N, C-alpha and C positions, 0 to 999 in steps of 0.2 A: 504494500500500500504506500502510495506517494501522496504527501500532504503539502499543499501550498498554504502558508499562514501569512496573512496580510498584516503588516506591522512588525516591528521588532523591539520597540522601546517600552510598550505597555506591559503591565504585570502578567497578563495571561500569555502574551506572545513570549515573554521571557521565561515563563514557566514551561512552555512548549520546548523552547531551546534547551532548557536545563534537563528536561525529562527524556527527550527523544533519543539521545545517544544510547540509553540503556535498553531501548526497544529494538529487538532484532526483526520485528515484523513490519517495520515501516521505515520510510525515509521522509524526514520533515524538513522543509525549506521555508524559513521565515524571511520575508523581504519587506522592506519599508522604503521610504523616499531616500534617494531619488530613483532607486532601481525599480520600485513599485509604488506608484502614487495612485491611490484608488480614485482620484479625480481626473486622472489622465489615462484615457483609453489605450494609447499606444504602449504605455508601460505595462498595463494590465495584460494586453494581448501578448506582449513579449514574454512576460513572466509565465503565463500559461503555456506558451509554446516551449519555453526552456525547461520547465519543470514537468509538464505533462502529468498533472496531478490526478489522483483517484478522487479527491475531494478538496474543496477550498474551505479554509477556516478563516472567516473574516473577523479579526480582532481589532482592526484599525478603526479609528474614529476620533471624534472630538469629545474630550472627557472633562473639560473644565466647567463644572456645573454652574458656578457663580458667574464666571466670565461669559458664559453663553448668553446671559441676560443682556449683555452689551454687544454681543457678536452673534445675533441670531442667523444671519446669512452664512457666516462661517460654519456655525454648528450644523446647519441644514446641508451645506455643501458637502461636508464630510459624512455626516450620519445618515443622510437621506440619499443625496445624489451619488456620492461615492459608493454607497452600498448597492444602489441600483446598477451602476456601471459594472461592478465586479460580479454581481449576480447575473446580469445579462451576458457578459462575456463567458462565464462558466456555462450558462444555458446553451449557448451556441455550440459548445463542445460536448454537451450532454453530461456535464460534470455537476455533481451535487454541491451545494453550499451549506455550511453551518455558520450561521450568523449570530453574533453575540448582541443581545439587547439588555434591557435594564428594568428593575423594579420601578424606576421613576416614570414608567408609562402609566402608573396608577397614582391617584391623588392622596392615598393613605387614609381615607375616611372610613374604610371598612374596619370592623373589629374582629374579623376572622381571617385566616390566611387566604390570600388571593389565589384563585384558580384561573386556568387559561381562558375560560369562557367569561370571566368578569369583564365588564366594559371598561376599557382604558379611559383615563381622564387625567392627562398630565397636568401638573401644577407649575411647571417650569419650562423655559425654552429648551433646556437640555432634554427633558422628558418628551416634549413635542417632537424634537428632532429624532429621538430614538424610535418613537412610535411611527413617524413618517418613514424611517428606514425599514422597519418591519414590513410596512405595506409595500414599499418599493421592491423588497426582496421577494415577497409573495407574488407580486405581479410579474416580476422579471424571470423567475426560475421556478417551475413547478417542483423541481427536485431540491427542496429546501428544508432545513431544520433550523428554526429560530429558537435560541436559548436565552430566556430572560434570567439573569442572575442578579446578585445584590451584594453590596458591602464587601467588595473583594479586597483581600489583603494577602500579602506574600512576603518572602524575604527580599523581593526585588523592588527597586524604585521607591517612590513616595506613597505611603498609605498609612492608615490610622494606627495599626499595630506598631509599625516602625516608629511613627512620630511619638506615640505614647512612651515607648521605651527610651527614646532619645531625650525627650523632655524630662522624664523622671530621672534619668542619669545626670542631667544638668541641675537637678535639684528644684525644678519648677513645681509649684503648687498647681495641680490639675483640676480644672472645673469642666465637667463633661455632662452633656445632655442625657437626662435619664427618662425622658418621656417620648422618645422616638424609638420604635421597635422594628427590627428587620431580621434578616437571615444572613449572618456573616458567612462569607464563603472564602475558603482557603484556595488560592489559585491553583496550586498543584493538585488538589483534590478535584477541582473542576476540569483540569486538563486530562486527568486520568479518565474521567467520564467521557470527555469529548473524543479521546482516542477510541473508546469502545463504540461510541455512536458513529464515528467516521468509518470504522471497520464494517459496521452494519449497513450504512447507507451506500458505501462505495460498491457493495455487491448487489444492491437493489436495482433491478432493471426497469421497473414500471414507474412511469410518471404519476400514476394514479394510486400508488400504494398508500395505505392508511398511515404508514410510518412518517410521511411528510407532514410538517405542520409546526406548531408553536408549543414549546415546553418550558416549564420552569425548572431551573437547575441551580440550586443553592445549598449551602450547608444546612444540615438538619438542626432543628431547635430554634429557639427564639431568644433574642437578646436586645437590650437597649445599648446605646453607645457607652453608657456608664458600665453596663455589665461586661462589654467587650474590653473596656479599659481595665476593669478590675481583674479579669482573667489574664490579661496581658501582663499586668504587674505582678500577679500571683504566680505566674509560671516561672520555674527556675531557669536561670539564676535570678532570684528575686532581687529587687532594688530596694534597699532599706530606706526608711524615713521618707516615704513618698506620701504626700497629701493628695487625696482624691476625693472631690466633692461633687455630688450630683446636682445639676441645675436644670431648670426648665428651658424649653425651646425659646421662650420669650426673653430669657437672660442671655441667649447667644444668637442674636439676629444674623441672618445671612442674606446675601443678595437674592438668591433663589430659594423658593420655598421647598422644603424637604417633605416627603410623605411622613405623616405621623406614625403610620402603621403600614409597613410594606412587606410583611412576612409572606413568603411564597410557598404555596402548597405544591410539592413536587411529586405527587402521587401518579400523575400521568406519565412522567418520565420513568418511574419505577415500573409501571404496568407495561409500557411499550418496550423498554430496553433492559429491564431488570436492574436498574441503577438507582442507588440511593447514596448521596454524598454523606460522608461521616459527620458526626456532630461537630459544630463549630468550635467547641472547646478543644477537641483533638487537633484541629488545625492550628489553633492559637499556640498550643504547647509545642507542636512541631515547628511552627514559624519562629517562635522565640528561641528554641534550641538552635535552629540554623542561624539566626541572627547573632546569637552569642558566640557560636563557633567561628563565624566569619569576621567577627569584630577585630 
């Protein structure tokens, strides 16, 4: 199996790059700008021709949630138009695409985990751009799997877990929101699931198979940002004398409105692919261990 991964700087792409060498059943090639620009069709076609993939994994996109409020055109150019171009190009070759989306397509007003059939209602420009990207991929390529995930963290790049560890190590008093709830997702756990999905879809010959569609793929369990911070600081090696205080959303205003409750129900993924991501606490423990050994 040959995989083409769009992007190489993001957490999920870097988790692919980290995990792929240990897999004897696949070849994974991660390409980002300038070699592969999802908004430039010539680079897309060249990459597809060079790699000749069994499946495309689209991890590229605009991820600056607050900045998107001031750059809506840029956010939509990457998250909608770029997603459409890569999906169309893959479709012309009969290649399936696995496209990464977000819990931010929901407004967070529900009080039970979101299922795939719940009506999206984005509360931010970023959420609108991700929802538009989903629609673009569906329209462009019948052989698609759209994976909505949430609260991604990893040993790579900038993310909440890494920031909490660094700020605590600097002796900062931490004030973290305790009234927003989601499904923290460890990027390497998500990548393991995507490998399995890619193996399944790359061997599916029918454009009308029920396997195509939208799925939720996130860490098991529920947490607030405060819960995630507490687990991060409690994982060994622990950081002594760290002050952690829970605060409300109103005490931490952001440019873009975040969903108050965006827990994802991943039962459809388990039913279709037999996959269930580990509990988010397991991911935190592994992430912190890797961060500590690489420090």
